C-alpha positions as CSV (number, residue, x, y, z in Angstrom):
1,X,24.5,-11.0,-49.5
2,X,27.0,-8.4,-48.3
3,X,30.2,-9.7,-46.8
4,X,30.5,-10.1,-43.0
5,X,32.5,-7.2,-41.5
6,X,33.3,-5.5,-38.2
7,X,31.2,-2.5,-37.2
8,X,33.0,0.7,-36.4
9,X,33.3,1.6,-32.7
10,X,31.1,4.7,-33.2
11,X,28.3,2.6,-34.8
12,X,28.6,0.0,-32.1
13,X,28.3,2.7,-29.4
14,X,25.3,4.2,-31.2
15,X,23.6,0.9,-31.3
16,X,24.3,0.4,-27.6
17,X,22.9,3.9,-27.0
18,X,19.6,2.8,-28.4
19,X,19.3,0.4,-25.5
20,X,20.8,2.4,-22.7
21,X,20.0,6.0,-23.7
22,X,16.2,6.1,-24.3
23,X,15.8,9.7,-23.3
24,X,17.5,12.4,-21.2
25,X,16.3,10.7,-18.0
26,X,18.4,7.6,-19.0
27,X,21.5,9.7,-19.2
28,X,20.8,11.3,-15.8
29,X,20.3,7.8,-14.3
30,X,23.7,6.5,-15.4
31,X,25.6,9.6,-14.4
32,X,23.9,9.9,-11.0
33,X,24.6,6.2,-10.3
34,X,28.2,6.7,-11.1
35,X,28.4,9.6,-8.7
36,X,26.8,7.5,-6.0
37,X,29.3,4.7,-6.7
38,X,32.1,7.2,-6.4
39,X,31.2,7.8,-2.7
40,X,29.8,11.3,-3.3
41,X,28.3,13.1,-0.3
42,X,26.9,16.0,-2.3
43,X,25.6,15.9,-5.9
44,X,24.3,18.9,-8.0
45,X,22.2,18.4,-11.1
46,X,21.6,21.1,-13.7
47,X,19.2,20.6,-16.6
48,X,18.3,22.7,-19.6
49,X,15.3,22.2,-21.8
50,X,14.2,19.0,-20.0
51,X,17.7,17.6,-20.3
52,X,17.7,17.6,-24.1
53,X,19.9,20.7,-24.3
54,X,22.1,19.9,-21.3
55,X,22.6,17.6,-18.4
56,X,25.4,18.6,-15.9
57,X,26.1,16.5,-12.8
58,X,28.7,17.6,-10.3
59,X,29.8,15.4,-7.3
60,X,32.4,15.4,-4.6
61,X,33.3,11.8,-4.9
62,X,36.7,10.1,-5.3
63,X,37.3,11.4,-8.8
64,X,39.1,9.8,-11.8
65,X,42.8,9.8,-12.3
66,X,44.2,11.5,-15.5
67,X,45.4,8.3,-17.0
68,X,42.0,6.7,-16.7
69,X,39.9,9.5,-18.1
70,X,40.1,8.4,-21.7
71,X,39.4,4.8,-20.6
72,X,36.2,5.9,-18.8
73,X,34.7,6.8,-22.2
74,X,35.5,3.4,-23.8
75,X,33.1,0.5,-23.9
76,X,33.4,-2.3,-21.3
77,X,35.8,-0.3,-19.2
78,X,34.9,-0.1,-15.5
79,X,36.4,-0.1,-12.0
80,X,33.4,-1.9,-10.4
81,X,33.9,-5.5,-11.4
82,X,36.8,-7.6,-12.5
83,X,35.8,-11.3,-12.3
84,X,32.7,-13.5,-12.7
85,X,32.4,-13.7,-8.9
86,X,32.1,-9.9,-8.8
87,X,29.3,-10.0,-11.4
88,X,27.4,-12.6,-9.4
89,X,27.3,-10.3,-6.3
90,X,27.2,-6.8,-7.6
91,X,27.2,-4.2,-4.8
92,X,27.3,-1.1,-6.9
93,X,24.7,0.7,-9.0
94,X,26.6,0.5,-12.3
95,X,28.8,-2.3,-13.5
96,X,28.5,-2.8,-17.3
97,X,31.1,-0.2,-18.2
98,X,29.3,0.9,-21.4
99,X,27.0,3.8,-20.3
100,X,29.5,6.7,-20.7
101,X,30.6,5.3,-24.1
102,X,27.0,5.1,-25.3
103,X,26.2,8.6,-24.1
104,X,29.3,10.0,-25.7
105,X,28.3,8.4,-29.0
106,X,25.0,10.4,-29.2
107,X,25.8,13.6,-27.3
108,X,28.6,16.2,-26.9
109,X,30.1,14.8,-23.7
110,X,32.9,16.0,-21.5
111,X,34.3,14.9,-18.1
112,X,36.2,17.1,-15.7
113,X,37.6,15.3,-12.6
114,X,40.1,15.7,-9.8
115,X,41.2,12.5,-8.2
116,X,41.9,12.5,-4.5
117,X,45.5,13.6,-3.9
118,X,45.9,15.1,-7.4
119,X,47.4,18.6,-7.7
120,X,44.7,19.8,-10.1
121,X,41.8,18.5,-12.2
122,X,41.8,17.2,-15.8
123,X,39.2,17.6,-18.5
124,X,38.5,15.3,-21.5
125,X,36.0,15.5,-24.4
126,X,34.9,12.4,-26.3
127,X,37.6,11.5,-28.8
128,X,40.1,14.0,-27.4
129,X,43.0,14.0,-24.9
130,X,43.0,15.1,-21.3
131,X,43.9,18.7,-20.6
132,X,44.4,20.6,-17.3
133,X,41.3,22.1,-15.7
134,X,40.1,23.8,-12.5
135,X,38.0,21.8,-10.0
136,X,38.2,21.6,-6.3
137,X,37.1,18.0,-5.8
138,X,35.2,15.1,-7.5
139,X,33.8,14.9,-11.0
140,X,31.7,16.9,-13.4
141,X,30.0,15.2,-16.3
142,X,28.6,17.5,-18.9
143,X,26.2,16.1,-21.6
144,X,25.0,18.6,-24.2
145,X,22.8,18.3,-27.4
146,X,21.4,14.8,-26.9
147,X,21.1,13.0,-30.3
148,X,22.7,15.9,-32.2
149,X,24.2,13.4,-34.6
150,X,21.2,11.0,-34.8
151,X,18.3,13.4,-35.7
152,X,15.9,10.4,-36.3
153,X,16.2,9.5,-32.6
154,X,15.8,13.1,-31.5
155,X,12.4,13.2,-33.2
156,X,11.1,10.6,-30.9
157,X,11.7,12.7,-27.8
158,X,8.6,14.3,-26.2
159,X,8.0,17.9,-25.1
160,X,10.4,19.7,-22.8
161,X,7.9,19.3,-19.9
162,X,7.5,15.6,-20.4
163,X,11.2,15.0,-20.6
164,X,11.8,17.1,-17.5
165,X,9.2,15.1,-15.6
166,X,11.0,11.9,-16.4
167,X,14.3,13.4,-15.2
168,X,12.6,14.6,-12.0
169,X,11.3,11.1,-11.3
170,X,14.8,9.7,-11.9
171,X,16.3,12.2,-9.5
172,X,13.6,11.3,-6.9
173,X,14.6,7.6,-7.1
174,X,18.2,8.3,-6.3
175,X,17.3,10.8,-3.6
176,X,14.9,8.3,-1.9
177,X,17.5,5.5,-2.1
178,X,20.3,7.6,-0.5
179,X,18.9,10.0,2.1
180,X,22.5,10.3,3.5
181,X,23.6,12.2,0.4
182,X,22.8,15.8,-0.2
183,X,21.3,16.4,-3.6
184,X,20.2,19.5,-5.6
185,X,18.2,19.7,-8.9
186,X,17.9,22.8,-11.0
187,X,16.0,23.2,-14.3
188,X,16.6,26.1,-16.6
189,X,18.4,28.0,-13.8
190,X,15.7,27.5,-11.2
191,X,16.4,25.3,-8.2
192,X,13.6,22.7,-7.9
193,X,14.9,20.4,-5.1
194,X,17.5,21.2,-2.4
195,X,17.8,18.1,-0.2
196,X,20.3,18.1,2.6
197,X,21.4,14.8,4.1
198,X,18.6,13.6,6.4
199,X,16.9,10.7,8.1
200,X,14.9,8.4,5.7
201,X,11.6,9.6,7.0
202,X,12.5,13.3,6.4
203,X,13.7,12.5,2.9
204,X,10.4,10.6,2.2
205,X,8.4,13.6,3.5
206,X,10.4,16.0,1.4
207,X,9.8,14.1,-1.9
208,X,6.4,12.4,-1.3
209,X,4.8,15.0,0.9
210,X,3.9,15.2,4.6
211,X,0.4,14.0,3.6
212,X,1.8,10.7,2.5
213,X,3.8,10.2,5.7
214,X,0.7,11.0,7.8
215,X,-1.3,8.4,6.0
216,X,1.4,5.7,5.8
217,X,2.7,3.0,8.2
218,X,6.4,2.4,8.8
219,X,7.4,-1.1,7.6
220,X,10.1,-3.0,9.5
221,X,10.6,-6.7,9.0
222,X,13.6,-9.1,9.3
223,X,13.9,-12.7,8.4
224,X,17.4,-14.0,8.3
225,X,19.1,-12.5,5.2
226,X,16.0,-10.6,4.2
227,X,15.1,-7.2,5.5
228,X,12.2,-4.9,4.4
229,X,11.9,-1.3,5.5
230,X,10.2,1.8,4.4
231,X,6.7,3.2,4.3
232,X,3.4,1.9,2.9
233,X,0.3,4.0,2.6
234,X,-3.0,3.2,4.2
235,X,-5.6,2.1,1.7
236,X,-7.6,5.4,2.1
237,X,-4.5,7.2,0.6
238,X,-4.7,5.1,-2.6
239,X,-4.2,6.8,-6.0
240,X,-5.6,6.4,-9.5
241,X,-2.1,5.6,-11.0
242,X,1.1,3.9,-9.9
243,X,3.1,7.2,-9.9
244,X,3.9,7.0,-6.2
245,X,5.3,3.5,-6.0
246,X,9.0,3.1,-5.3
247,X,10.6,-0.3,-4.6
248,X,14.4,-0.6,-4.1
249,X,16.4,-3.8,-3.9
250,X,19.8,-3.3,-2.3
251,X,19.4,0.4,-3.0
252,X,18.6,-0.1,-6.7
253,X,15.2,1.1,-8.0
254,X,13.4,-1.8,-9.7
255,X,10.1,-2.6,-11.4
256,X,9.8,-6.3,-10.7
257,X,6.6,-8.3,-11.4
258,X,7.2,-10.6,-8.4
259,X,7.5,-7.7,-5.9
260,X,4.6,-5.8,-7.5
261,X,2.4,-8.9,-7.2
262,X,3.5,-9.4,-3.5
263,X,2.5,-5.8,-2.7
264,X,-0.8,-6.1,-4.6
265,X,-1.7,-9.3,-2.8
266,X,-1.0,-7.6,0.6
267,X,-3.5,-4.9,-0.3
268,X,-6.0,-7.3,-1.9
269,X,-8.5,-7.4,1.0
270,X,-8.4,-3.6,1.7
271,X,-7.9,-1.8,-1.6
272,X,-10.5,-1.1,-4.2
273,X,-9.6,-2.8,-7.5
274,X,-9.2,0.4,-9.5
275,X,-6.9,2.1,-7.0
276,X,-3.2,1.7,-6.4
277,X,-1.2,2.0,-3.1
278,X,1.6,4.4,-2.5
279,X,4.8,3.1,-1.0
280,X,8.5,3.6,-0.6
281,X,10.0,0.2,0.2
282,X,13.6,-1.0,0.6
283,X,14.4,-4.7,0.3
284,X,17.9,-5.8,1.4
285,X,19.4,-9.2,0.9
286,X,22.7,-10.9,0.1
287,X,23.8,-9.6,-3.4
288,X,24.5,-13.2,-4.3
289,X,20.8,-13.9,-4.0
290,X,19.7,-11.5,-6.7
291,X,20.8,-11.2,-10.4
292,X,20.9,-7.6,-11.5
293,X,22.4,-8.4,-14.9
294,X,19.0,-9.0,-16.6
295,X,18.1,-5.7,-18.4
296,X,20.3,-3.1,-20.1
297,X,18.8,-0.3,-18.0
298,X,19.3,-2.5,-14.8
299,X,15.6,-1.9,-13.8
300,X,14.7,-5.6,-13.7
301,X,16.1,-8.2,-11.4
302,X,15.8,-12.0,-10.8
303,X,15.8,-13.6,-7.4
304,X,17.4,-17.0,-6.8
305,X,14.7,-17.8,-4.1
306,X,11.8,-16.0,-5.7
307,X,9.0,-17.7,-3.7
308,X,10.7,-17.0,-0.4
309,X,11.1,-13.3,-1.3
310,X,7.5,-13.0,-2.5
311,X,6.2,-14.5,0.7
312,X,8.4,-12.4,2.9
313,X,7.3,-9.1,1.3
314,X,3.7,-10.2,1.3
315,X,3.5,-11.2,4.9
316,X,5.6,-8.2,6.1
317,X,3.3,-5.8,4.4
318,X,0.1,-7.6,5.4
319,X,1.1,-7.6,9.1
320,X,1.9,-3.9,8.9
321,X,-1.4,-3.0,7.3
322,X,-3.3,-5.3,9.7
323,X,-1.9,-3.3,12.6
324,X,-3.5,-0.1,11.3
325,X,-7.0,-1.2,12.3
326,X,-9.7,0.8,14.2
327,X,-8.5,-0.6,17.5
328,X,-5.3,1.4,17.5
329,X,-5.6,4.5,19.7
330,X,-3.2,6.4,17.4
331,X,-4.9,5.5,14.1
332,X,-6.0,8.5,12.2
333,X,-9.3,8.6,10.4
334,X,-9.0,6.6,7.2
335,X,-10.7,9.3,5.1
336,X,-9.4,12.8,4.5
337,X,-9.9,14.2,8.0
338,X,-6.5,14.0,9.5
339,X,-5.7,16.0,12.6
340,X,-3.8,19.2,11.8
341,X,-0.5,18.8,13.7
342,X,-0.3,22.6,14.0
343,X,-3.7,22.9,15.6
344,X,-4.0,23.3,19.4
345,X,-5.0,20.1,21.3
346,X,-8.7,19.5,21.5
347,X,-10.5,20.5,24.7
348,X,-11.1,17.9,27.4
349,X,-13.4,15.3,25.9
350,X,-17.1,15.8,26.5
351,X,-17.7,12.1,26.9
352,X,-16.6,12.2,30.5
353,X,-19.3,14.7,31.5
354,X,-22.0,13.0,29.4
355,X,-21.0,9.6,30.9
356,X,-21.5,11.0,34.4
357,X,-24.9,12.3,33.5
358,X,-25.8,9.0,31.9
359,X,-25.2,7.2,35.2
360,X,-28.6,8.6,36.4
361,X,-30.6,7.7,33.3
362,X,-29.0,4.4,32.2
363,X,-31.4,1.5,32.7
364,X,-30.7,-0.8,35.6
365,X,-29.9,-4.5,35.1
366,X,-33.5,-5.3,35.8
367,X,-34.7,-3.1,33.0
368,X,-33.2,-5.4,30.3
369,X,-36.5,-7.3,29.9
370,X,-35.8,-9.4,32.9
371,X,-32.2,-10.3,31.8
372,X,-29.8,-11.0,34.6
373,X,-27.0,-8.5,35.2
374,X,-24.4,-10.7,33.4
375,X,-26.4,-10.5,30.2
376,X,-26.9,-6.7,30.6
377,X,-23.1,-6.2,30.9
378,X,-22.6,-7.8,27.5
379,X,-23.7,-4.6,25.8
380,X,-21.0,-2.5,27.5
381,X,-18.1,-4.9,27.2
382,X,-16.2,-5.9,24.0
383,X,-19.3,-8.1,23.6
384,X,-18.3,-10.8,21.1
385,X,-21.2,-13.0,22.2
386,X,-23.7,-10.1,22.1
387,X,-22.4,-9.1,18.7
388,X,-22.7,-12.6,17.3
389,X,-26.4,-12.6,18.4
390,X,-26.8,-9.2,16.7
391,X,-25.1,-10.4,13.5
392,X,-27.4,-13.4,13.5
393,X,-30.5,-11.3,13.8
394,X,-29.5,-8.4,11.5
395,X,-30.4,-10.0,8.1
396,X,-33.4,-11.7,9.5
397,X,-34.9,-8.3,10.3
398,X,-33.9,-7.1,6.8
399,X,-36.0,-9.9,5.4
400,X,-39.0,-8.8,7.3
401,X,-38.7,-10.7,10.5
402,X,-39.5,-9.1,13.8
403,X,-37.1,-11.0,16.1
404,X,-35.5,-8.8,18.8
405,X,-32.5,-9.3,21.0
406,X,-33.8,-9.7,24.5
407,X,-30.3,-9.6,26.0
408,X,-29.1,-6.4,24.3
409,X,-32.2,-4.3,23.5
410,X,-33.4,-1.5,25.8
411,X,-37.1,-1.7,24.8
412,X,-38.5,1.8,24.6
413,X,-35.6,3.2,26.6
414,X,-32.8,4.8,24.6
415,X,-29.5,5.2,26.4
416,X,-28.4,8.8,26.1
417,X,-25.3,10.1,24.3
418,X,-22.1,8.6,25.7
419,X,-21.7,5.5,27.9
420,X,-19.6,5.2,31.0
421,X,-16.0,4.2,30.2
422,X,-16.0,1.8,33.2
423,X,-16.1,-1.7,31.9
424,X,-15.6,-0.6,28.3
425,X,-11.8,-1.1,28.3
426,X,-9.5,-2.7,30.7
427,X,-7.9,0.5,32.0
428,X,-11.1,2.5,32.2
429,X,-10.0,4.7,29.2
430,X,-12.6,5.5,26.5
431,X,-12.2,3.0,23.6
432,X,-10.7,4.3,20.3
433,X,-14.1,4.5,18.5
434,X,-15.9,5.8,21.5
435,X,-19.6,5.2,22.1
436,X,-22.6,5.4,19.8
437,X,-24.9,8.4,19.8
438,X,-27.4,7.7,17.1
439,X,-28.1,6.2,13.7
440,X,-28.3,8.4,10.6
441,X,-30.8,7.4,7.9
442,X,-30.4,3.8,8.7
443,X,-26.9,3.8,7.1
444,X,-24.4,5.5,9.3
445,X,-23.6,5.3,13.1
446,X,-22.6,8.5,14.9
447,X,-20.3,7.9,17.8
448,X,-18.4,10.1,20.2
449,X,-14.8,9.4,21.2
450,X,-12.1,11.3,23.0
451,X,-11.1,13.3,19.9
452,X,-14.5,14.2,18.6
453,X,-17.1,12.7,16.2
454,X,-16.8,9.3,14.6
455,X,-18.9,8.4,11.5
456,X,-19.2,4.7,10.7
457,X,-20.7,3.0,7.6
458,X,-22.4,0.1,9.4
459,X,-22.7,-2.2,6.4
460,X,-19.1,-1.8,5.4
461,X,-17.8,-2.3,8.9
462,X,-20.0,-5.3,9.6
463,X,-18.9,-6.8,6.2
464,X,-15.2,-6.5,7.2
465,X,-15.9,-8.1,10.6
466,X,-17.7,-11.0,9.1
467,X,-15.1,-11.5,6.5
468,X,-12.2,-11.7,9.0
469,X,-14.3,-14.1,11.2
470,X,-15.1,-16.3,8.2
471,X,-11.4,-16.5,7.3
472,X,-10.5,-17.5,10.9
473,X,-13.4,-20.0,11.2
474,X,-12.9,-21.7,7.9
475,X,-9.2,-22.4,8.6
476,X,-10.7,-25.2,10.8
477,X,-14.0,-26.9,10.7
478,X,-16.7,-24.2,10.5
479,X,-19.6,-24.2,13.0
480,X,-22.8,-25.1,11.2
481,X,-26.3,-23.9,11.8
482,X,-29.0,-26.3,10.6
483,X,-32.1,-24.6,9.2
484,X,-35.4,-25.6,10.8
485,X,-37.0,-25.3,7.4
486,X,-34.7,-25.9,4.4
487,X,-34.4,-22.9,2.0
488,X,-35.7,-24.1,-1.4
489,X,-35.2,-22.0,-4.5
490,X,-35.1,-22.4,-8.3
491,X,-31.8,-22.3,-10.2
492,X,-30.6,-22.7,-13.7
493,X,-29.3,-26.0,-15.1
494,X,-25.7,-24.7,-14.9
495,X,-26.2,-23.9,-11.2
496,X,-27.6,-27.4,-10.6
497,X,-24.6,-28.9,-12.3
498,X,-22.2,-26.7,-10.3
499,X,-23.9,-27.7,-7.0
500,X,-23.6,-31.4,-7.8
501,X,-20.0,-31.1,-8.7
502,X,-18.9,-29.0,-5.8
503,X,-20.8,-30.7,-2.9
504,X,-17.6,-31.3,-1.0
505,X,-16.3,-27.7,-1.5
506,X,-19.6,-26.3,-0.2
507,X,-19.7,-28.7,2.7
508,X,-16.2,-27.6,3.7
509,X,-17.5,-24.1,4.0
510,X,-20.5,-25.1,6.1
511,X,-23.2,-25.5,3.4
512,X,-25.3,-28.6,3.1
513,X,-26.9,-28.4,-0.4
514,X,-29.0,-31.0,-2.3
515,X,-31.5,-31.2,-5.1
516,X,-35.1,-30.6,-4.3
517,X,-36.4,-30.9,-7.8
518,X,-35.4,-30.8,-11.5
519,X,-34.3,-27.2,-11.2
520,X,-34.6,-26.6,-7.5
521,X,-32.0,-26.7,-4.7
522,X,-32.5,-27.1,-1.0
523,X,-30.0,-25.6,1.5
524,X,-30.3,-27.4,4.9
525,X,-27.4,-25.9,6.7
526,X,-25.2,-22.8,6.5
527,X,-22.2,-21.4,8.4
528,X,-23.2,-20.3,11.9
529,X,-21.9,-16.7,11.2
530,X,-24.3,-16.5,8.2
531,X,-27.3,-18.1,9.9
532,X,-29.6,-15.3,8.9
533,X,-28.2,-14.3,5.5
534,X,-30.5,-14.3,2.5
535,X,-29.7,-17.9,1.6
536,X,-31.0,-18.0,-2.0
537,X,-29.2,-14.8,-3.0
538,X,-26.0,-15.9,-1.3
539,X,-26.1,-19.4,-2.8
540,X,-26.7,-18.2,-6.4
541,X,-23.6,-15.9,-6.1
542,X,-21.5,-18.8,-4.7
543,X,-22.6,-21.1,-7.5
544,X,-21.7,-18.5,-10.1
545,X,-18.2,-18.3,-8.6
546,X,-18.0,-22.1,-8.7
547,X,-19.1,-22.1,-12.3
548,X,-16.5,-19.6,-13.4
549,X,-13.5,-21.1,-11.7
550,X,-12.4,-24.7,-11.0
551,X,-13.3,-26.0,-7.5
552,X,-9.6,-26.4,-6.6
553,X,-8.9,-22.8,-7.6
554,X,-11.9,-21.5,-5.5
555,X,-10.6,-23.3,-2.5
556,X,-7.1,-21.9,-2.9
557,X,-6.5,-18.7,-4.9
558,X,-10.2,-17.7,-5.0
559,X,-11.0,-18.6,-1.4
560,X,-10.8,-15.0,0.0
561,X,-12.9,-13.6,-2.9
562,X,-15.5,-16.3,-2.1
563,X,-15.5,-15.4,1.6
564,X,-15.8,-11.7,0.7
565,X,-19.0,-12.5,-1.3
566,X,-20.4,-14.5,1.7
567,X,-19.6,-11.6,4.1
568,X,-21.2,-9.0,1.8
569,X,-24.4,-10.9,1.7
570,X,-24.3,-11.7,5.4
571,X,-23.6,-8.1,6.6
572,X,-26.3,-5.9,8.1
573,X,-28.1,-4.0,5.4
574,X,-29.0,-0.3,5.1
575,X,-32.2,0.8,6.9
576,X,-31.8,-1.8,9.5
577,X,-32.6,0.1,12.8
578,X,-30.0,-0.7,15.5
579,X,-30.3,-0.1,19.2
580,X,-27.5,1.7,21.0
581,X,-26.2,-1.5,22.5
582,X,-26.0,-3.1,19.1
583,X,-24.2,-0.1,17.7
584,X,-21.7,-0.2,20.6
585,X,-21.2,-3.9,20.1
586,X,-20.4,-3.2,16.4
587,X,-17.8,-0.5,17.4
588,X,-16.1,-2.9,19.9
589,X,-15.9,-5.6,17.3
590,X,-14.4,-3.1,14.8
591,X,-11.7,-2.3,17.4
592,X,-10.9,-6.0,17.7
593,X,-10.8,-6.7,14.0
594,X,-7.7,-6.5,11.8
595,X,-8.0,-4.2,8.7
596,X,-11.3,-2.8,10.0
597,X,-10.5,0.6,8.4
598,X,-11.7,-0.7,5.0
599,X,-14.4,-3.0,3.8
600,X,-13.6,-6.0,1.6
601,X,-13.9,-3.8,-1.5
602,X,-11.4,-1.3,-0.2
603,X,-13.8,1.5,0.8
604,X,-13.4,3.2,4.1
605,X,-15.6,2.0,7.0
606,X,-15.2,5.0,9.3
607,X,-13.9,8.5,9.5
608,X,-13.0,10.9,12.3
609,X,-13.9,14.6,12.7
610,X,-11.8,16.1,15.5
611,X,-13.1,18.8,17.8
612,X,-10.5,21.1,16.3
613,X,-11.9,20.5,12.8
614,X,-15.5,21.0,14.0
615,X,-14.5,24.2,15.8
616,X,-12.8,25.6,12.7
617,X,-15.8,24.7,10.6
618,X,-18.2,26.5,12.9
619,X,-15.6,29.3,13.5
620,X,-15.7,28.9,17.3
621,X,-13.1,31.1,19.0
622,X,-12.7,33.3,15.9
């Protein structure tokens, strides 16, 4: 074997560069973070050929003194930490003290800097001595010909467009983290971004687009030493990739599995599995509570109280997203029909005139099949009781039953257009989703609100309502509906075994299940909310879940997935003809339900067409 020997400083730095300098974007990251740490208020970035030919970063920070310029290019030389205590509570972006040395080992690197109070600037090239230079203030780091002396590494670089895209993303990360700093990015002489200092929302809009901000909710949460702020998109603004996800911990962009999981869990009930949310989130905590010395590129972190951080982020996001339900008067449509902020306000809503006319044709209390006035009013109020009756009858009708709701049907009389606002909401104002007009092909509900037309997917909406009610009910002892005639159906041997093993789990959810034969099950009771669900179909699906996962996992981690299955089978099906009172009861329950904008699978439940949009489409006034 060869003798043990010391590596040359150049080779050591080139090895370090393999970890730190993956591509031009890695160089840009290190130099930009140094500029931020130097207290810069303005930073200019110039790139050539995607950063491979040149990366030049100029800032107006504190600068570097002449005697320290040569030291800045040496390994493990830094002004940011001095003791172990400093390392355990890092408050700066950089701290290792090896980035510039690694960069200088694989590229032609020069630094020009003028320290505060110095009479003029000084310039140094890697391996040389400082010489006088001209510069008003701050520091300029110039990195040219990346990997000029390691051609094998240069061959691994991608096309100019790809390398520029990585640099642009790195620039965006720093710009989002520090909206108080003015930044500019130019590529091949063309200015791409010119960002003056601004408020966080303005910086987010400049980099993520106004469309993102219109379809996002502001996040603000505090819990002792933890604080979460930023913007999280509504599920309807989801994307096919993770390219619009920015998470910062104490101003540092990170990709952390714990935080990613917390965000994903917060969206679990409202986002389709193949889609990804968009967000810009900032987590602040005591620097001593997070270890940033985990990865050479400083992109991974480790939390001392990982579970507490996870739960804080999860609950903060979940609360924010829950507040964006259909009951919010300011909630825009969850689909792509957002109101144009530049459009004139819509004309006075037509529901008021229609409601006045409806006063003369609306059936009296006695017209409700002999129902007393109190029952008749159920259909015009937020109507939780009436809606429960509707929910209980919906699937029965799907299965061929002919039961009707005596308390909420109008017989042969159809209530016209809009309903009076009086009694619909506490202050007499029209409710956010308005009043039902008609049903379209047995699938969609057409409603009219103050802004225009509302289109509702009745199955998706009912599914979300049932799901949220099931979660609430099953937190305690669920109300049970005994079946007059047990539902008996054939199952496989595996289903028989799963039913026998999980009797207690099923009972805890409101199901009484027993054997009725060698390969037959009998269901004698079901949760009251699912009294009219297709029992055999629902039970087979539940037993499959129980077969695939241990019972304890179903009760804990898989609980919500199980409830979503139950809600899907219990929700009103397509082609179920609803009366106007039933439709209005559905709208009122949507307004009272958290996360009603999406069904359990992440699909939208309703959308809004404003009068301005309709007028533009039909070219009214043009």
